[in-house]
Structures are given as structure tokens and as C-alpha cells.
N, C-alpha and C positions, 0 to 999 in steps of 0.2 A: 563533622561535621552533620547539620540536619539533613536528609533525606526526602523525599518524594519518592513511592513504590507505587507504580503500574503492572498489571500482568494484562500484557496483550495477546489475543489468541495463545491462551495459556503459559506465555514466555513472561520472565520479570525486566523491567528497565526501570534502572535507578537515576532519578536528578539529584546530584548534592546541590546544597543550595542555602546560603546563610538566612534566607526568608523565603520558607517555604510556602506563606499564604502569598505572599507577592508574586513567585516563581507561578503557583497554580493559577493566580489571577489572569494572568498573561497566554495560558496556555489551556484554556477551558474546556476542551474540545478532550482533555484527558483524563477528566473528572469523572468519566462512569468508568474507568478504570483502574482506579486507585484502589491499594491496599494498606491497609494499617502496618503490618511490617512485610517482610521475607520470612517462607516458611522456614521452619529450623533445617538445616544443609541445602539449601536452595543459593545458589548464586545467580546472582543478574547476567542475565545475556547481553545487554548494552549498559554502561555505566558512563553517565553525562556529568561533566563539570563547568561550569563557567569563569570568567576574567582570565582567561589563559594568555600566554603571550603570541602563540603562533604566528612567531614571525617566517617569512621568507628567507630563501637563501639562492644564492646565485647556482646551487648546485640542483636546486630543485629541479624534475624533468616533469614538463607539460606531458598528459598523459591523454585529455581531452579536453573538449571545450564546446559549451551550447549556448548559444543566443538566441534570444528573438525581441520581439520588441518592448518586453516588460521585465525580462530575466535575462542573467547573463552569469555564468559559471565556469570556473577552470579545476582541474583537475590535476594535482601535482604529487608525484613520488619523490620523500625527502632521502637522502643521503641515509637515512638510519632505518630506511622504508617503509617510517610513517607515511600518513595519505594525507596531503592537506588540501582543502576548496575554498576556493575563494568564489563567494556569491555575492551578486549584485541585484536588488530589486525595488525599482520604483526610486531607485537613488539610496536605500539602504544598502550597506555595505557590510558582509559577514564572512568570519573566517570559522575552517574546523579544521583542526588536527585529530586523525584518526590514528589510532595504533596497528599495527599491519594485520590483524585478525579483525578489525573494525570495531574489536567489544568496546574499546574506550575512545570518547570524544571527547575533547576539549576543544570549549568554545571560546572567540576573543571576547565576546561581550558578556556581560553578567547574563543570568539567568531570570535576571527581573526586568532586563531592558526593555520595555513595552516596541520601541521603532524595531528591534529588532526579532519578533517574537514570530513571524512569516520564515525566517529563513535559521531563527533557532528549530524551528519544529520540523522544517525540511532537512535539514543536517540530522534531525535523531532520526526521521523518516529514512534515511537513505541509510545509517548505520542499521537500524531495524532489519530493514528488507535484505539486506544483503548479507548479514549474519545468519537470519532465519534460512536463507537458503540453502546453509546444510542441513536442515531439519525436513525438507520435502518442503517446503512453505514457499507460496507463489503469492508475491504481490501484483494484483492484476488490475487492469484500468478498465472498469464493470461496473454497471449499475444492479444489486442483488435484490432481488423481491423474495419475500419467505411467506409460506403458509403452511400453518399446521407443523412445522420444524423441518419443513424441506425448501429446498430454493433452487430458482431459477438464476442464471449468472448472465445478462445480457451484454455484449461484446459490441465493438464497435468503434472506430475512429471517430474525434471529437466531433460532435455536431450531428450526427448518425440520428440520434431518437433516442438513446440509451435510458436517459433520466423520463424522457416523456412516456415511454412505451412501461417503466416501471409507476410512474404516476396514473397511467389507464387502467393498470392493473388494479391499483389502492381504488381506482373510481368504479371500476365494473365488477370487482373482486373483492366485496367486503371487509371479509377477515384477512386479505392478505394484506403485509405490513413490508417497509421500505428497511433492508440489514444495513444497507451500506450504497452509496450511492457513485462513488467515484474509486477506489483504492483499497477493495478489500482484499482479506488474505483466505486464499487456498491453501490446504494442507491434507496433505495425505497420511493418516495415519497408521499406528503399528499395526492394526486389524486389518487395512487395505481400504478400510472404509475414506471417503474424501469429505471434507467439511469446508464448510467457507464461513469466515470469522467477521463481525464488525471491529473495526479499529478506529484509532480517534483521525484519521486522515480520510477524506467525505466530499473534498470539493469544495465547491459553493452552496452545498446542502447541508446543514447541520445537523447531522444522523449519525451520532457516537455511541454505540450500542455494542455492550460486550455481553454476545449472545453468538452462537454459532449454530449453523443449519445443516441438513444433508444436501450435498451439493448433487443435483438430480439430472441436470442438463447445462449445458452452455448454448448461447443463442445470438450468432452473430448477425445482428442487425443491419440491412441496406435499404434505404428509401426508395419503394416505388409506388406506382399508380395502384398494384394490384398487389392482393394478400396472399402470399404463398409460404410454406413453411418445407423444408429439404436439409435432410441430414446429409452433413457433410463425409467427403472420403477420408481416410486418416492423413492423407499427405493435404488435405483441404484444413481439417481439425487441427492438425498439428501446426499448420502456418496463423492460422486463427489466432490461439491462444498463445504462441510462443512470441508471434508479434504484439500482444496485448499485456505481457510480463514485463515487468520491471528489471533491469539489471544495469550494470555499468559495462560499457562497450570493453573498458581498456581492464576490464577484471575477467579475463579468460576463465578463471577456478569458476569464477562466478556463475559465469554465462553457460559453462558444462553444466554446473550445478542446477539451472535452471532448466537448462536442454532436457535432462534426466528426468528431473520431476515434471513436465510437459508429458513424456511419454508414459511415464507411472499415470499420472492422472488419465489422460486420454483410454487408458485401458479400461480405466474403471467407468467415466463419466462421457456419454456422447457429445458430441458437438453440431447444433444445427444451423440453418440460415436462414433468416424470417427476412423475407423482401417483404414491406410492409407501407402501408398507409398508419395514421396517427389514430386508429378508432378502433371500437369494439370488436368487430373482425378478426383483427388480429390477435387482440388479448386473449379470445378465445382459442385459436391455433396454438398459442403459446401453453394455454391453460392448458392443452390435452396431454401436456409432456408430465403434469402433475396428475 
């Protein structure tokens, strides 16, 4: 079967599809990461197929459920230890079945189904983030600003102003660029350095860059009438980064891996809190970290 091959944060993803052109068209956020072939001797970290049955069974055990106004998902463990995820988004339904190690994903829809593209993308992202947790990697809810190969990673709950602060950086520091605006990947490298990577997942901002930068600091934003930058204690720093990292609550092994990677990252990269207004003075405070 024809394949689409992507390299994300130096790891390989393969989509098996009868129509690579149509599949690439519904997943344009992956295009910057596309590769002609796998390197010799390299196996993909995650492999995906479409048009699969993904049937349910009375023996499936519900592990967790997430629901909001637009999105609903249920995670089941099947009798053969596979994982089955049912998703609904704006009236569109999708089902993905994962191997026990999460490295193989079978989607119910065709990988050319335009209506299901958001949910197919979510299922791929889930598989990738879980498998990469074994490699001292974190998928973090953050906005990343880069300057000359060095990056600040802005944390905070949705609506805090992460994207706004990154935009102000580009306004007041002309050479600054946006690396990712929602879900970058942070990795502890074999030489103990810490990198942050662009990836195909960037929220509502189309920022999909096959690049990485040195992670210099995390900055947890908090809206305030005054601008103040404070270095967090070890406990505060851990709480900030761990709560910003993505993992499935039902996967205790993955949660432990994320816990350990957060601890490793914090041995090398500091975390600050920025109480701030959306203005140039706030940018000048975080600019001092680079």
C-alpha cells in the first residue's frame, strides 16, 4: 500500500493510504514534516491505517471519558488489551483502535475522509504523544517564541494570553519568530540538553514548522494590572509544567513517564511566573531571560 512518511521531532510517522494525494490534502498541517522515505534500518514510531472495522464489544472496559460543549470522547480497553477510542466533534463521529503499545492505529474512517479529518488528526496526535513519552518527550500546552535558536515556552491555562504574549514578542522584537502556538514537543536529549520542537499541532494558529530550538526557560503567564517576573520554587515549577503536559489519566505507565521527564527537564530549565499586562514592558521582562 502507498505510504505518507513524516518526521516529527526526529521521530517517524507512517500513514498507509490508497490515495496519498487525498490524504495529504485533508492533513495539510503535516506537509512541512513530509519525507520521501524512511531512512535505512529505521522503523516508524507510529503507523496508521484507515477503513478499519474498530467494532465494539460488551467486554470493552471504559477507562475514561471526556466531554465538553463541542467534544466527547470515551476510552476503552478491549479484551485483547487493545485500546479503543470513540470521539465525537461537532456531530462527526470517529473511532480509533490502538495496539497495546499505542504504535499502531486503525481508524474506522478512510484516511481521505474530509469530514473526519479533525478527529483523525486528534487520534494520530494521541498515539504520537503517548509513544514519545517513552523517549523523554513531552507534548506541552504552550506557545513558543524563538530568537536566534533559543526559545521561551509560555505556559498557562487557556485564555491567559500565551498567544498574545508571543504576538507582542514579534511586534517588539523584530527578529523573534513563533515556533508553535499550542502543543509543542519538549525533549531531553541524550547529551542532557533540552529542545523544543515544532509539530503539526498548533491550535487555531497555522504554525507548523519542522524546526527545533534550545529550551531556555518556561514562563507561566498570569494576567495582572502590573508586570512582574518571578522565578518559581521547585514545587511550583513542577506543578506548572506537569499540569501543562498532555497524558491520559487512565495510562498510569505514561503518567509515570511524564512525571519523570518533567523532573528531568526541570533539572536543566528554569520556570518563571510572569504577572503581566499585554504590553511592551511585559515583553522586556521575558526578553531578559534570553
